[in-house]
C-alpha positions as CSV (number, residue, x, y, z in Angstrom):
1,M,0.1,-0.2,0.0
2,E,1.3,3.5,-0.8
3,K,2.8,5.3,2.3
4,L,0.3,8.4,2.0
5,A,-2.8,5.7,2.1
6,E,-1.4,3.8,4.8
7,M,-0.8,6.9,6.8
8,A,-4.2,8.1,6.3
9,L,-5.6,4.8,7.2
10,L,-3.7,5.2,10.4
11,A,-4.9,8.4,11.0
12,D,-8.5,7.3,10.5
13,F,-8.4,4.7,12.9
14,Y,-5.8,6.3,15.8
15,G,-5.9,10.0,15.2
16,P,-8.2,10.7,17.9
17,L,-5.2,9.1,20.4
18,L,-3.0,11.5,19.2
19,T,-2.3,14.7,20.7
20,K,-3.8,18.3,19.5
21,K,-0.6,19.5,18.1
22,Q,0.0,16.1,16.6
23,R,-3.3,16.0,15.0
24,N,-3.1,19.5,13.8
25,V,0.5,19.2,12.2
26,W,-0.5,15.8,10.6
27,D,-3.7,17.2,9.4
28,L,-1.5,20.1,7.6
29,H,0.9,17.8,6.0
30,Y,-0.8,15.1,4.9
31,E,-4.5,16.5,4.5
32,Q,-3.6,19.8,3.3
33,D,-0.5,19.0,1.9
34,L,1.4,21.7,3.2
35,S,5.3,21.6,3.4
36,L,7.3,21.3,6.4
37,A,8.5,24.9,6.0
38,E,4.9,26.0,5.6
39,I,3.8,24.2,8.4
40,A,7.0,25.2,10.4
41,E,5.9,29.1,10.0
42,I,2.2,28.5,10.9
43,E,3.5,26.9,14.1
44,N,6.2,29.1,14.8
45,I,8.8,26.1,15.4
46,S,11.6,24.9,13.1
47,R,11.3,22.9,10.0
48,Q,13.3,20.2,12.0
49,A,11.0,20.4,14.8
50,I,8.1,19.5,12.5
51,Y,10.0,17.0,10.9
52,D,10.6,15.3,14.1
53,L,7.3,15.5,15.2
54,L,5.6,13.8,11.9
55,K,8.4,11.1,12.1
56,R,7.3,10.3,15.9
57,T,3.6,10.5,15.1
58,E,4.1,8.2,12.6
59,R,6.2,6.0,14.7
60,I,3.1,6.2,17.3
61,L,0.6,5.4,14.8
62,A,2.6,2.3,13.8
63,E,3.1,1.4,17.3
64,Y,-0.8,1.5,17.9
65,E,-1.6,-1.0,14.9
66,D,1.1,-3.2,16.0
67,K,-0.3,-3.5,19.3
68,L,-4.3,-3.2,18.3
69,G,-4.2,-4.4,14.8
70,L,-7.5,-2.4,13.6
71,V,-6.2,-1.4,10.1
72,Q,-5.2,-5.2,9.3
73,R,-8.4,-6.2,10.9
74,F,-10.4,-3.8,8.8
75,W,-8.7,-5.3,5.7
76,T,-9.2,-8.8,6.6
77,E,-12.7,-8.2,7.1
78,R,-13.3,-6.1,3.8
79,E,-11.9,-9.0,1.9
80,K,-14.2,-11.4,3.6
81,L,-17.1,-9.1,2.6
82,M,-15.9,-9.0,-1.0
83,E,-16.2,-12.5,-1.2
84,V,-19.6,-13.0,0.0
85,Q,-20.6,-9.8,-2.4
86,A,-18.8,-11.8,-5.3
87,L,-20.7,-15.2,-3.8
88,M,-24.4,-13.4,-3.7
89,Q,-23.7,-11.7,-6.9
90,G,-23.8,-15.0,-8.5
91,L,-27.2,-16.0,-7.4
92,N,-30.3,-15.5,-9.1
93,E,-34.1,-15.6,-8.1
94,Q,-34.4,-19.2,-9.6
95,D,-31.6,-20.2,-6.9
96,Y,-34.2,-19.8,-4.5
97,S,-37.3,-21.8,-3.4
98,S,-39.4,-18.9,-2.2
99,R,-39.9,-15.1,-3.2
100,A,-39.2,-14.4,0.1
101,A,-35.8,-16.2,0.3
102,W,-34.9,-14.2,-3.3
103,E,-36.1,-10.8,-1.4
104,R,-33.8,-11.4,1.9
105,H,-31.0,-11.9,-0.7
106,Q,-32.0,-8.8,-2.5
107,R,-31.8,-7.1,1.1
108,I,-28.6,-8.6,2.3
109,S,-27.1,-7.6,-1.0
110,T,-28.0,-4.0,-0.7
111,M,-26.7,-3.8,3.0
112,I,-23.6,-5.4,1.7
113,E,-23.5,-2.4,-1.0
114,D,-24.2,0.3,2.0
115,V,-21.4,-1.2,3.8
116,F,-18.6,-0.8,1.1
117,I,-20.1,2.7,0.5
118,N,-19.5,3.4,4.1
119,I,-15.9,1.9,4.2
120,S,-14.8,3.7,1.0
121,A,-15.5,6.8,2.8
122,V,-13.0,5.9,5.3
């Protein structure tokens, strides 16, 4: 996974555990795409201090993931859900013994689509 995408996921899952200053600098650099020099000017500290803060924050987020594994669990569960979705797409109305069963299938398929829409926003 590309570093920016990986960092974004780590921040989505563990960002609330960061300090306000860490979150702010993180947002300025990764979300707003400001340079270290621009952030240093905004924060009134050196570019090196911003660099150190970002590296420390990256390390902290990686440690949270190592201990809690939420991002890995997210990807694992997403893969399982994709498999279920693919299996369900292979079914049609004739595969069911009743209209009610087919309608339940349709509702489940819709719910899976909704989950994918919601997790794509993560």
